[in-house]
N, C-alpha and C positions, 0 to 999 in steps of 0.2 A: 864523520858523525854532526849531521843534524839536532836542530831542537826549534819545533813548532808549537808555539802557544808554551805547556809545561811538559808537553811531552819531550822524549829524548829518543831518537831514530838513528840507526846504523844504517848509514848510505856504503853506496861504493864508487872510489872514484874515477876508477874506468867506465864505468856502465853513466853514469852521472856525464860523460861528455855526448853521449847520444840522447838525441828528443826524442827517438823512435822508442826510446822505452823510459818505465818509471820502474824502481824496484826500494823498497826500505824497509826494515826490520825491526819491529818494536822491542823498546826494553822493558825494565818493572816500572819506568817513573811514566805519572800523570795519569792511574788510574784512579777509580773511586773506592775500588776495594779494600779492605783491612788490610793491613800489612800483615802478615806478609806478603801478600795475593799482588798488592798494586793495581799495576795494569793488568790484570791477567785477563788472557783471551778465549779461557779453555771453560766449556761448560759442565767439564766430567772430572773437577777437581775439587768439589764441594763448596765452590764460590756462590754468590745469591745470583741467581740467574739474572738479575736485573742488574747487577753491579758488571755480570761482565758485557750484558748487551751495550752498557754506556759506554764501556769502554771500548768496544766493540767502534763500536759509533765516533767517538773520539780519536780510534786509531785509524779507518778508514777515513775520516774527514780530512782528517792532518793530511795524508796524502793524495786526497783528491779520486778515492777509488768508491765502486760502490759494493758493499758486502753482498749486494743481489744478483752481483753480475760477477761472483768468483767459483770455482772452481777449489772444491777442499777435499783432499784424498782423506778416507779415511785409512790413517796409518797402521802398519802392523810389522815393522821392523824386518823387512823384506827387501829384495831387488826387484819389487814389480815396476814397472811405469807405466802409465796410459794415456794414448795421445787422447788430446779434448778439444771439442771444441763452443762446448757450450757450459753453463753454469751449471753447478749443482753439487754434490754431494760423490765421490768414487769411492768402490766399496775395494779394499786391500788393495793395496797399492800406499805406495811411498813416497812418490814421483809423478810427476803430471809435466807435459810437452804438448805445446800449442802454435798455432800459426795463427791462430782466430785475434785480431785486433780487438781493444776492449776489452777481452777475459782476461781476470784477475788471477793468477794462480796463487795458491796459498799453502806452506806449509806449517806447524807448528811443532818448538821445538823450548826444550828446556835442559842445554847440556849436549843434544844431536846436533850433527853439524848440517845447517840450511847450504845448499849448492845450488846456486844459479847459471845456468849456463846460458847464451845467447850468439847467435850466429847471423849478425848484422847484414849479411849481403843475401841471405834465401829470406832473414826477416822470421826466424822458428827461435822458441824462447821453452827453458824445459826450467821449472824447478824439483828439488828433491829432495829429503827430511833421510839423513846421514846416520843411522845411529852407524855401533858397533859391529850388528847383525848385519844390516844390511849393506855397510862398507867392506866385511869379509865375505859378503858375495859378490861383492861387485857393482853396485846400482851406478854409481857414479857416471863408469864405462854400459853398463846398459843406456844409460840416458843417451849419450854420444851414442848409440847404437841406434836406439830408436828415430834421433834429431834426421841422423844420416840416412838410413835404409825407409824410412815414413815419411821425411818431410822432404831429403832431398840435399839436407844441411851437409856443409863440409868444415871436416875438424879441425883443419888446420887454422882458420878463419874466425875460428869462436874464438868467445870471451869468458872469464867464468869469476864468478864471485865464490871466496868462502868465507862464511860467515862467521860470527862468534860460536864457542863451542866451548866444552871442556877441551883444555888445553895439557899435553903431555907433562906442564909443568905439576898437576894435580891429577889428573886423572888416571887410577892406577887401576888396575886391573890384576884380573887372578892368571893362573899359568895356562889352562884350558880357552882362555880367551887372548892371551900374548900369543901364543901359537897356532893363532887364524890369520896371524900376518907375517910380512917379511922382518927379519932381524933389526935392520935399520928404521922400520913402523915401531919401534917398542925401543924403552930407553931403561937399563937398570940401574936403580940407585940402591949399594947395600942389597937385600935382598927382595926389594921389590920393586914391580914392573910396572911403567908406565905407557898408555899408546898415547902415541900422535896421530890420532886421527885426522886432521888437518893434512897431513904429509900421505895419509895414504890414500885419502881422496884425491890429493894431488898429482900423485903418481898412478894413478889409475886414469887419470883427465890424460897426462902426460903420454902415456902408453898410447892412448887412441888416438895421438896423433897433434894436441892442444901443442901449443908453444907454452913454454913455460914464464916467457915475458908477458902473457896472457891473461895470465891466473894471477887473481888478485886474493891474497889470504889477509884476513883480520888478526891483526893482532889478539886479541882479547882473548880472555879465558872466563867462560861461565862461573865453572866453580870458586875463582877465589877473585871476584869483580862482584859482589854483593850489591853494591849501590847502586849497579847499571844492571843487574841480569838474573832471573831467575834460574836455579839449579835445582834439578830433581836431585842429585847426587848431595847437594850440600843440604837441601830443605826438608827429600824426603816428601810425605803426605800436605805438607804443606808448602809444598810447590808452586807457582800462578804456571802457566804457558806463554810464551811469544809468537808468536808468527812474522815470517819473511811472508812478505807479497811483491807480485813483478807483473809486468801488462807489457803489451805492445802497444803502443799508443793510437788511437785512430786518426787522431791530427797531428803530425808534432810541433809540440811547440805550445799545445793548448794545455 
C-alpha cells in the first residue's frame, strides 16, 4: 500500500516490479467530499459534482495518469469484455482489454472485485469489475479468453492482481446466490452462507492456465475495513465509489 500526499492507494507488489505498467486503486482517504463519501470518485451517488471532480483530479494526479486518456466501462454486472484502443466511455461491459500504451483502463468498485491481468511478454492489459453476477458468468475467464484470442496473449505467462473487495469473512449471501458457485467457494457458518469472491475468480484464472504463483490476492475486505474502503454493503446509499486504474506505460521508467 502506497501513500501519496494525503491519499492512500492500494498497489500490487508483483506489478510494481515491472516498469512497463502502472497500477493503483483508490481508497476512501484523501478526498474533499463530506463523510462518509471522502474520496468518492463517482458522479452517480449524489455527491456534489465539484467535489467529485476535485477528488478525481487528486487521484489521477497522484498516479500520474490523465483522466482524459482513460477508458471507462458503463458497468452492468455482466461478463462482457471489450477490447479498446481509445479513451472514452464504453457501454454495457464490465471489463476492458488493451494493447494501447498510454491508455488508462478504469473500473469503479465498492465491494465488487477489481481484477487486473497483464501479459508482460505480449504487452496486453485487462481490468475487470467482478461482482457476484459477473463472477458467476465467468467474467475473469472471459477476460483471459479475449486477451488470448484477440491479442495473442499467453495465459501461463500472465500476472494477476485481485484487489480489495467484499471478503468471505463478511459477504453473506442468500442461497440462490450461493448455488451459482461451487461448494468450496462458499462458507457456511451456522445457518448463514458467505461467498468467497476472490477464490471464485482465482479458480477461474487458474482454470484458464494462469499459474497460482502469478496471482496476487489482496487480503483486505472492504466491508470490515471502514477506515480505508467504501462499501455499498456497509453504507448502502451513502457509499462512495473507488477506482482501480491501470496503464501500459509509453516510456518505462517515466
